[in-house]
N, C-alpha and C positions, 0 to 999 in steps of 0.2 A: 685724760690729761688736759685736753682742751676745755673740758667743763670746769676743772679746778682753776685754770687760768682765768676763765670768765668770771667765776665767783670771786676770785681774789681782786680782780680789776674792779668789779662792782663794789666791793667793800671799800677799796681805796678811794673810789669816786665819791661814795656816800660820806666817808669821813672827811674828805677834802672840801666838799661843797656844803656849806651850812644850809639848813632848812629854815626858810622864812615863814613866819605865820602872821596873819593879820591880827595881831593883838594890840597893835599900836604902830604908829608911823616909825619906821626904823627899828622895830623890835626884831630880834633874831633869836629863834628857839633851836637849840641843838643838844641832843642827848647821845653822846658817843656810846654809852653802855647799851642802850636799846638797839642801836644799829649794829653793834658788835654781836649781840645775842641773836639778832635777826640773821646776820651773816652765818653764825654758827648753826642755827637751825636749818638754814638753806643748805649748807654743806652736808648736814646729817641727812636731809631729804635726798640729796644727790647720792650719798653712799647707800642709803636704803634702796633707792631705785636701781643702783648697780647690782646690789645683792639679789634683788628680785629678778632682775634680767638674767643673772647667772643661773639662778635656780630654775627659771623658766626654760632656759636653753638646755640645762641638764635633763629636766623632765621630758622635754620634747625629744631629746636624743634617746632616752631610755624607752620611750613609748613607740619608737619606730618598729615596724614589722620587719621580720627577717626577709630579705629580698630574694627568697626562693619559695617554690611551692612545697611546703613542708609535708603536705599529704602524700605526694608522689615520691618525695625524696627520702622521708624517714619512716614511712609506714612499714611495719614488720608483719609479714604473714604468720599466722599461727596455725598449728595443727589441732584440729578438734578432737575431743575424746570420743573414740569410736565405741559404739555399744557392743557388748559381749554377745557373741552368737554361738549357737549350738549346731554343729554340722549335721548331727543326727540325734534323734531322741527315740531310740528304738522301743523303750518301754513306757514312754510318755510321762516319766517322773522328773525329767530335767527341766521342763518348761517353767514351772513356778520358780525354780532356783535361778534360771537365767533372767526371768522377768524381775525378780527381786534385786538382782545385781544391777540391772539397767534402770529401773524406775523406782526402786524403793518399795516399801510396803511392809507386810508382815514377814519378817525374816524367819521367825520360829517355824511357821507352817511350811514355808518354802524350804527351809533346811531339812525338816523332817520328811519332806516328800521324796528326797533323793538319798537318804541315809538309812542304815539298818537301825531299827528302833531298839532301844536298850530296855530289856525286860526287867522285871522287879523280882527280887528274891522272895520266895515263899516262906512259910514257917519251918521248913526243913533246915533252914540255915542254922537254927539254934542247936541242931544236933551235931554240927561240925565242931572240931576242936577250936578252942579260943584263938590259937595262932592262925589257923586258916580263916576264921571269921575276920580277924583283923586284916589279914592280907587281902581278902576279897573286898572288904569295905574300902581299903585304900585304893585298890584298882578301880572300884566302882566310882569313887570320888574323882579319880583322874579322868575317866571318861566323861563324867558330868561337867567337870571344869572345862575340858576340851570342847564339849558341845556349846557351853556358854560363851567361850571365847570365839568360837566359829560363828555363832549367831550374831554376836556383837560386831564382828568384822564385816559380816554380810550386810548388816544394817547401815554401817558407815559407808561402805562402798556404794550401796544403793542410793544413799542420800547424795553422795558426791556426784554420781552419774546423773541423778535426777536434776540436780542444780547446775550441771555443767553448762547447759545452753544459756541459762540466765546469767551465769557468771561471765561467759564469753561475750554476751551482748553488752553487759555493763563495762567490761574492759574495752570493747570496741568503741563504745560511746565516749569513754574517757580519753581514748587515743584520738578520736576525731576532734574532741574539744581542745585537746592539748596541741594538736597540729593545725587548728583553725587559724586563718588569717583575719578573722572578724575582730575589729578592735574591741567590741563588747565582750569578747571571750578572753581578751588579754589585759584586762584591767588588773590592778593590784589585788583587789578582792577576788576577782575571777581566778587568777593564778593560784591564790592561796586555797580557794575552795577546791580546785583540781588536785592540788598537792594533798589536801586533807582526804579527799576521796581515794587517791592512790594509796595513801597510808593505811586507811581502813581496809582496802582490798588486800593489801599486803599482810595485815594483821590476821584477817580471816584465812588467808592462804596458809600462814604459819600455824594457825590453830588447827586447820585440817591436817597439815603435815604432822603436827604433834599427836593428833588423835591416831593417825595411822601408825606412827612409831610406837605409841602406847599399845595398840592392839598387836603389833608385831611382838612386843615384849610379852604380852599375854600368851600368844601362841608359843613363844619360846619357854615361858614359864610352865605351861601345860606339858610340853614335851620334856622339860627338865624334871618335872614331878614324876612323869611316867618312867623315865630312865632311873630316877632315884629309887622309886618303889621296886623296880625289877632288881636293881643292884642290892637293895636292902633285903629283899626276899632271898636272894642267893647268899648273901653274907649270913643271914640268920640260919639258913639251912647248913652252911659250913660250920657255924658255931655249934649248932645242935649235934652235928656229926662228931665234932671234936670232943664235946663234953659228954655225950651219951653213947658214943661209938663203942667204948670199951665195955660198958654194961650190956649193950645190945649184943655185941660179939660174944661176950661170955655166956649170954643166955642161950645162944645157939651152939657154942663150942665146948661148953663145960662137960657135956655128957659124951663127947666123942670117944674119950679114952675108955670109959666103961662100956660103951657100945661095942668097941672093937674087941675088948677082952671077953665080952660075953657072946661074941658072935660065933656061931657054930654052923657048919654046913649041914644041911639036912640030908 
């Protein structure tokens, strides 16, 4: 307000007092338009200065550090992912399985080291009835699918455990940078970079969760197929008994009457 009063007073003074120039004795030069424009420009400069001062004060306020020790006040302890242990390995075939789940590696060989191997049917399978061949083929496919889903799940679990330490270190570093009181770590670009890093970490965590859920569905699908095959086999056997039971029964009972009539005690 004082600045505006000073500017207005200066303008009145300039307009009231003529400007004299030495162009000749007694000559007076006065251009009110030029002085009015100069006053308007000066007022605009004052307004611009006020706006810059306001913006500077706002930026200074926003750049102030939180007046607490954020590291000790907001740091949250986390529980690490513990490695899987085997209390005993009596036959020595569980070690590769546990190592795969803890460190990753070849899931197929580790899985086979502690499971009963699935044998292969020989040429005698062709001698079985077609219905039995179809049933055996379906059951065999169920076991193969279950093995594939189990190996895939072991592979994912091993990768997650193998990467757990690196993921924990990255999260701890991000937490330390976020809670840091260093002004260089709290610039606008620095804060945006930390937000981006946290977003990427969240995306990867969501992806790992989705993979685990997908493999859970694979396990459920394998179990569902196995139950479906068992129920289908029972249903087919019941249908066969209903459709062929009368003929089979007649085959064994049609001669009972004749046998009884022709029976004689010796």
